TINU-570020 format. One record per residue (C-alpha): residue number from 0; residue in three letters; x, y, z. Coordinates in nm, 4 decimals, padded with zeros to 6 digits, always signed. Each point is the difference from the previous one (the first is absolute). Layout:
TINU-570020
{NUM,'ALA',{X,Y,Z}}
...
***
This chain:
TINU-570020
{0,'MET',{-04.6058,-20.5088,-03.5610}}
{1,'ILE',{-00.2957,+00.0487,+00.2329}}
{2,'SER',{-00.2130,+00.3054,-00.0693}}
{3,'VAL',{-00.1773,+00.1424,+00.3037}}
{4,'VAL',{-00.2950,+00.2379,-00.0333}}
{5,'HIS',{-00.1228,+00.2255,+00.2802}}
{6,'ASP',{-00.3788,+00.0227,+00.0331}}
{7,'PRO',{-00.0478,+00.2786,+00.2573}}
{8,'GLN',{-00.3797,-00.0108,-00.0301}}
{9,'HIS',{+00.0028,-00.3571,+00.1349}}
{10,'THR',{+00.3105,+00.0543,+00.2202}}
{11,'ARG',{+00.1961,-00.2809,-00.1587}}
{12,'TYR',{+00.2913,-00.0846,-00.2226}}
{13,'THR',{-00.0455,-00.2739,-00.2578}}
{14,'ALA',{+00.2188,-00.2108,-00.2251}}
{15,'THR',{-00.1433,-00.2353,-00.2589}}
{16,'VAL',{+00.2289,-00.2938,-00.0788}}
{17,'ASP',{-00.1020,-00.2671,-00.2503}}
{18,'GLY',{-00.3574,+00.1282,+00.0277}}
{19,'VAL',{-00.0046,-00.0333,+00.3801}}
{20,'VAL',{-00.0628,+00.3143,+00.2068}}
{21,'CYS',{+00.2220,+00.0506,+00.3057}}
{22,'VAL',{-00.0706,+00.2770,+00.2514}}
{23,'LEU',{+00.1320,+00.2066,+00.2852}}
{24,'ASP',{-00.2796,+00.1716,+00.1915}}
{25,'TYR',{+00.0552,+00.2967,+00.2280}}
{26,'GLN',{-00.1917,+00.2525,+00.2078}}
{27,'LEU',{+00.0874,+00.3643,+00.0455}}
{28,'ARG',{-00.0099,+00.1056,+00.3637}}
{29,'GLY',{+00.0950,+00.3659,+00.0058}}
{30,'ASN',{+00.3612,+00.0153,-00.1177}}
{31,'THR',{+00.0467,-00.3757,+00.0335}}
{32,'MET',{-00.0409,-00.2734,-00.2602}}
{33,'ALA',{-00.1069,-00.3192,+00.1780}}
{34,'ILE',{+00.0827,-00.2976,-00.2219}}
{35,'VAL',{-00.2741,-00.2447,+00.0940}}
{36,'HIS',{+00.0218,-00.2807,-00.2567}}
{37,'THR',{+00.2306,-00.1391,-00.2648}}
{38,'GLY',{-00.1532,-00.2685,-00.2182}}
{39,'VAL',{+00.1745,-00.2094,-00.2621}}
{40,'PRO',{-00.1882,-00.3111,-00.1137}}
{41,'SER',{+00.2042,-00.3209,+00.0103}}
{42,'ALA',{-00.0286,-00.0358,-00.3796}}
{43,'VAL',{+00.2545,+00.2818,-00.0368}}
{44,'GLY',{+00.1733,-00.0171,+00.3369}}
{45,'GLY',{+00.3739,-00.0120,+00.0473}}
{46,'ARG',{+00.0797,+00.2595,-00.2660}}
{47,'GLY',{+00.0664,+00.3007,+00.2208}}
{48,'ILE',{-00.3388,+00.1569,-00.0694}}
{49,'ALA',{-00.0822,+00.0763,+00.3642}}
{50,'ALA',{+00.3459,+00.1534,+00.0422}}
{51,'GLU',{-00.0495,+00.2251,-00.3006}}
{52,'LEU',{-00.3481,+00.1058,+00.1129}}
{53,'THR',{+00.1420,+00.0861,+00.3419}}
{54,'ARG',{+00.3043,+00.1821,-00.1394}}
{55,'VAL',{-00.2181,+00.2160,-00.2263}}
{56,'ALA',{-00.2409,+00.0803,+00.2859}}
{57,'LEU',{+00.2878,+00.0985,+00.2286}}
{58,'GLU',{+00.1633,+00.2167,-00.2644}}
{59,'ASP',{-00.3351,+00.1675,-00.0655}}
{60,'ALA',{-00.0489,+00.0602,+00.3731}}
{61,'ARG',{+00.3445,+00.1591,+00.0167}}
{62,'THR',{-00.0758,+00.2245,-00.2993}}
{63,'ARG',{-00.3280,+00.1068,+00.1589}}
{64,'GLY',{+00.1594,+00.0707,+00.3389}}
{65,'LEU',{-00.1942,-00.2768,+00.1752}}
{66,'LYS',{+00.1056,-00.2261,+00.2843}}
{67,'VAL',{-00.0786,-00.3715,-00.0314}}
{68,'GLN',{-00.1637,-00.2369,+00.2449}}
{69,'PRO',{+00.0586,-00.3578,-00.1229}}
{70,'VAL',{-00.3116,-00.1757,+00.1333}}
{71,'CYS',{+00.0411,-00.2797,-00.2563}}
{72,'SER',{+00.2572,-00.2543,+00.1191}}
{73,'TYR',{+00.1670,-00.0117,-00.3426}}
{74,'ALA',{+00.0503,+00.3774,-00.0046}}
{75,'ALA',{+00.1380,-00.0089,+00.3558}}
{76,'VAL',{+00.2583,-00.2643,-00.0900}}
{77,'TYR',{+00.0870,+00.1823,-00.3231}}
{78,'MET',{+00.0694,+00.3205,+00.1913}}
{79,'GLN',{+00.2146,-00.1871,+00.2552}}
{80,'ARG',{+00.2067,-00.1524,-00.2806}}
{81,'HIS',{+00.0432,+00.3302,-00.1849}}
{82,'PRO',{+00.1548,+00.2569,+00.2348}}
{83,'GLU',{-00.0265,+00.2693,-00.2655}}
{84,'TYR',{-00.3698,+00.0251,+00.0945}}
{85,'GLN',{+00.0417,+00.0217,+00.3803}}
{86,'ASP',{-00.0410,+00.3780,-00.0118}}
{87,'LEU',{-00.3585,-00.0501,-00.1233}}
{88,'LEU',{-00.1173,-00.2014,+00.3020}}
{89,'ALA',{-00.2878,+00.1664,+00.1825}}
***
């Protein structure tokens, strides 16, 4: 199980796996969450960490009534592959 922590002060979500920190960075632009970077080091890649970071960020955006602008290419592809998040697109 991947545990994701929201750090609103630094506008990021983090997951630490095997001692390696993985991140999803965002910017708030009015009522829009712009996902600008998803970073998972290769040492822990291929475990679905980026997907879980993105899923948690999108669910949080929905809860907070925010739209999402997927600037990060990973987030854009994730949203295309998961139609349940299409309503969040800014």
